[in-house]
C-alpha positions as CSV (number, residue, x, y, z in Angstrom):
1,M,113.2,123.9,81.5
2,T,111.5,121.8,84.2
3,K,108.4,119.9,83.0
4,I,105.3,118.9,85.0
5,W,102.3,116.8,84.0
6,L,99.0,118.7,84.1
7,N,95.8,116.7,83.4
8,D,96.7,115.1,80.0
9,G,100.2,116.0,79.1
10,L,103.6,117.6,79.9
11,V,103.9,121.4,80.2
12,D,106.6,123.7,81.2
13,H,106.7,124.3,84.9
14,D,106.2,128.0,84.5
15,R,103.1,127.4,82.3
16,G,101.4,124.8,84.6
17,F,98.4,126.8,85.6
18,V,95.6,125.5,87.8
19,R,92.3,127.4,87.6
20,V,91.5,129.8,90.4
21,D,88.2,128.0,91.0
22,D,89.9,124.6,91.4
23,H,88.4,123.0,94.5
24,G,91.9,121.9,95.7
25,L,92.9,125.6,95.8
26,T,89.7,127.1,97.2
27,V,88.9,124.6,99.9
28,G,91.7,122.0,100.0
29,D,89.5,119.4,98.3
30,G,92.2,117.1,97.1
31,V,94.6,114.3,97.9
32,F,98.2,113.7,97.2
33,E,101.1,111.2,97.3
34,T,104.9,111.8,97.6
35,M,107.3,109.2,96.4
36,K,111.1,109.0,96.6
37,A,112.6,108.8,93.1
38,T,116.1,107.6,92.3
39,G,117.6,106.7,89.0
40,G,114.5,107.8,87.1
41,R,112.3,105.4,89.1
42,A,109.8,105.9,91.9
43,F,109.8,103.7,95.0
44,A,106.7,101.7,96.0
45,M,104.5,103.3,93.4
46,T,101.8,100.6,93.6
47,R,101.3,101.1,97.3
48,H,101.2,104.9,96.8
49,L,98.6,104.6,94.1
50,E,96.5,102.3,96.2
51,R,96.6,104.9,99.0
52,L,95.8,107.7,96.6
53,T,92.7,105.8,95.6
54,R,91.7,105.2,99.3
55,S,92.1,108.9,100.0
56,A,90.2,109.9,96.9
57,R,87.3,107.6,97.9
58,G,87.3,108.9,101.4
59,L,86.7,112.4,100.0
60,G,84.1,111.2,97.5
61,L,86.4,111.9,94.5
62,P,86.4,109.6,91.4
63,D,89.0,106.8,91.5
64,P,92.2,108.0,90.0
65,D,93.3,106.4,86.7
66,H,96.3,104.4,87.8
67,A,97.5,103.8,84.2
68,L,97.4,107.5,83.4
69,I,99.2,108.5,86.6
70,R,101.9,105.8,86.1
71,H,102.4,107.2,82.6
72,A,102.5,110.7,83.9
73,C,105.1,109.8,86.5
74,D,107.3,108.1,83.9
75,E,107.1,111.1,81.6
76,V,108.0,113.6,84.3
77,L,110.9,111.4,85.5
78,R,112.1,111.1,81.9
79,A,111.8,114.8,81.2
80,N,113.6,115.9,84.4
81,P,116.7,113.7,85.2
82,L,118.1,114.3,88.6
83,P,121.6,113.4,89.8
84,G,120.4,112.4,93.3
85,A,117.1,111.5,95.1
86,G,114.0,113.3,94.0
87,R,110.6,114.1,95.5
88,L,107.9,113.0,93.0
89,R,104.5,114.3,93.9
90,I,101.0,113.4,92.6
91,T,98.2,115.9,93.4
92,Y,94.6,115.0,92.6
93,T,91.9,117.5,93.3
94,G,88.2,118.1,92.9
95,G,88.7,120.3,89.8
96,R,86.7,123.3,88.7
97,S,84.0,123.9,91.3
98,P,81.8,126.7,92.8
99,L,83.5,129.1,95.2
100,G,82.4,127.2,98.3
101,S,82.4,123.7,99.8
102,E,80.0,122.3,97.2
103,R,81.9,120.3,94.5
104,G,81.2,120.9,90.8
105,D,80.9,118.2,88.1
106,A,84.1,118.9,86.3
107,A,86.8,116.3,86.0
108,P,89.5,116.1,88.7
109,T,92.7,118.0,88.3
110,V,95.8,115.8,88.0
111,V,99.3,117.2,88.6
112,V,102.6,115.3,88.8
113,A,105.8,117.3,89.6
114,L,109.3,116.4,90.5
115,G,111.8,118.3,92.7
116,A,115.1,117.5,94.4
117,A,114.9,115.8,97.8
118,K,116.8,117.2,100.8
119,E,119.6,115.1,102.2
120,R,118.5,113.3,105.3
121,G,121.0,112.5,108.1
122,E,120.9,109.3,110.1
123,S,119.2,111.1,112.9
124,T,117.3,114.3,113.6
125,A,115.7,116.4,116.4
126,V,112.0,116.5,117.0
127,V,109.8,118.5,119.3
128,T,106.3,117.8,120.8
129,V,103.6,120.3,120.2
130,P,100.5,121.2,122.2
131,W,98.1,120.7,119.3
132,T,96.2,117.4,118.7
133,R,94.9,115.3,115.8
134,N,91.2,114.5,115.9
135,E,91.2,110.7,115.4
136,N,87.5,110.8,114.8
137,A,87.4,113.4,112.0
138,P,86.0,112.5,108.6
139,T,89.4,113.0,106.9
140,T,91.5,111.2,109.5
141,G,93.7,108.7,107.7
142,L,93.3,110.4,104.4
143,K,96.3,112.1,102.7
144,T,94.5,115.3,101.8
145,T,95.9,118.6,100.6
146,S,94.4,120.3,103.6
147,Y,97.7,120.5,105.4
148,A,97.5,123.8,107.2
149,D,97.7,122.2,110.7
150,N,100.9,120.5,109.6
151,V,102.4,123.7,108.2
152,V,101.8,125.4,111.5
153,M,103.3,122.6,113.6
154,L,106.3,122.1,111.3
155,A,107.1,125.8,111.5
156,H,106.9,125.6,115.3
157,A,109.4,122.7,115.1
158,A,111.7,124.5,112.7
159,A,111.8,127.6,114.9
160,R,113.2,125.3,117.7
161,G,115.8,123.7,115.6
162,A,113.9,120.4,114.8
163,T,112.8,118.9,111.5
164,E,109.6,117.3,112.8
165,A,106.8,117.9,115.3
166,L,105.2,115.0,117.1
167,F,101.7,115.3,118.6
168,A,99.0,113.4,120.4
169,N,95.4,112.7,119.4
170,T,92.4,114.0,121.4
171,A,92.7,111.0,123.8
172,G,96.2,112.2,124.7
173,N,97.9,109.2,123.0
174,L,100.9,109.5,120.7
175,C,99.7,109.9,117.1
176,E,102.4,110.8,114.5
177,G,104.5,113.6,113.0
178,T,103.5,116.2,110.5
179,G,105.0,114.1,107.7
180,S,106.1,110.9,109.3
181,N,105.1,108.0,111.5
182,V,106.9,107.3,114.7
183,F,108.3,104.1,116.3
184,L,109.7,103.7,119.8
185,V,111.9,101.1,121.4
186,L,110.7,100.3,125.0
187,E,112.8,97.7,126.8
188,G,113.5,95.9,123.6
189,R,109.9,96.1,122.2
190,V,109.4,98.1,119.0
191,V,106.1,99.8,119.1
192,T,104.1,102.3,117.0
193,P,100.7,103.9,117.3
194,P,97.8,102.0,115.7
195,L,95.9,103.5,112.8
196,S,93.0,104.0,115.1
197,A,95.1,106.6,116.9
198,G,94.5,108.8,113.9
199,C,97.9,108.5,112.2
200,L,98.3,108.1,108.4
201,A,98.8,104.6,107.0
202,G,102.3,105.5,105.9
203,V,103.8,103.4,103.1
204,S,107.2,103.2,104.9
205,R,105.4,102.5,108.1
206,A,103.8,99.5,106.5
207,L,107.1,98.2,105.1
208,V,108.8,98.5,108.5
209,L,105.9,96.6,110.1
210,E,106.4,93.8,107.4
211,W,110.2,93.8,107.2
212,V,111.2,94.7,110.8
213,G,108.2,94.0,112.9
214,A,106.6,96.1,115.6
215,E,103.6,96.1,118.0
216,E,100.8,98.6,117.3
217,V,99.9,99.9,120.7
218,D,98.1,103.0,122.1
219,L,100.6,104.9,124.2
220,P,100.4,108.2,126.0
221,L,102.5,111.1,124.4
222,S,104.5,111.1,127.6
223,V,106.1,107.7,126.6
224,L,108.5,109.7,124.5
225,A,110.3,110.6,127.8
226,E,110.8,106.9,128.5
227,A,111.8,105.4,125.2
228,D,115.2,103.9,124.7
229,E,115.1,104.7,121.0
230,V,112.9,106.7,118.7
231,F,112.8,106.6,114.9
232,L,110.7,108.1,112.2
233,T,109.6,106.6,108.9
234,S,108.4,108.4,105.7
235,S,108.9,108.2,102.0
236,L,111.8,110.6,102.0
237,R,113.2,109.8,105.4
238,D,113.0,105.9,105.0
239,V,114.0,105.1,108.6
240,Q,115.6,107.9,110.5
241,G,116.8,107.9,114.1
242,V,115.9,110.6,116.6
243,H,118.7,112.0,118.7
244,L,116.7,114.7,120.5
245,V,113.1,114.8,121.7
246,D,112.4,118.3,123.1
247,D,115.3,118.6,125.6
248,R,115.9,114.9,126.0
249,A,119.0,113.5,124.2
250,L,119.1,110.0,122.8
251,V,121.8,107.9,121.3
252,A,120.8,107.7,117.6
253,P,120.7,105.6,115.6
254,G,120.5,103.1,118.5
255,P,121.1,99.4,117.8
256,V,117.4,98.6,117.0
257,T,117.1,101.6,114.8
258,R,120.3,100.8,113.0
259,K,119.1,97.3,112.3
260,A,115.8,98.7,111.0
261,M,117.7,101.2,108.7
262,E,119.9,98.4,107.3
263,T,117.0,96.0,106.8
264,F,114.9,98.7,105.1
265,A,117.7,99.8,102.8
266,A,118.6,96.2,101.8
267,R,114.9,95.2,101.1
268,A,114.2,98.5,99.2
269,A,117.3,98.0,97.0
270,D,116.1,94.5,96.1
271,D,112.6,95.6,95.0
272,I,111.7,99.1,93.7
273,D,108.0,98.3,94.0
274,P,107.5,96.1,97.1
């Protein structure tokens, strides 16, 4: 039977109960990280734990215990061997609290769970959506469990045959996808929105910036209609080309995207925790 980690030990998946007054459940007061796991090991765990801490601090939650969470991840991976790539998720919430926005004084809830990751092709289709990200919101840049906006936008994309929705911020500039960062190739330049645009500081985004190089530039959402190539980055996509933006077809992976994919794969294979 599948095992998960709940607070201080492994439990059967079907017995991993979180309280009905957990603040992560009642008001979305929590943060999370998703890592790609292969061969019983998680990729870039140090970077993910560092971001988990930044997100927790942004919400005013206590710093997560990295040693405990590393142990929990190792135990979950050992207890649930997968033949292929897995999705390892850490969820860290405000714990037992009153039934409102006020947080209680209980310890945070810690959950680590593992599931199979979907196969990702070399390229995918995306759509733009009319909704925006508030780049000035207090939770902007934090990976919180309050993902309802993303759920709505991703469902909108799926209904149109796409796997991702791209959107602007309130200034009309390109921001990100619901679960990915976006890069564009414009006349040979590789560009991506800056963090000030409201996008998440993606782990894969940071690695692409280090390993491949790109300019961080504010760009209008309409630039997607001009890009020579578009690619997405995320923990489960790594680097993935885009062959369709709304009704606009692109060659994907294009040469720049292909090079980025190959560089990322080679560097990731050399170091499980870059």
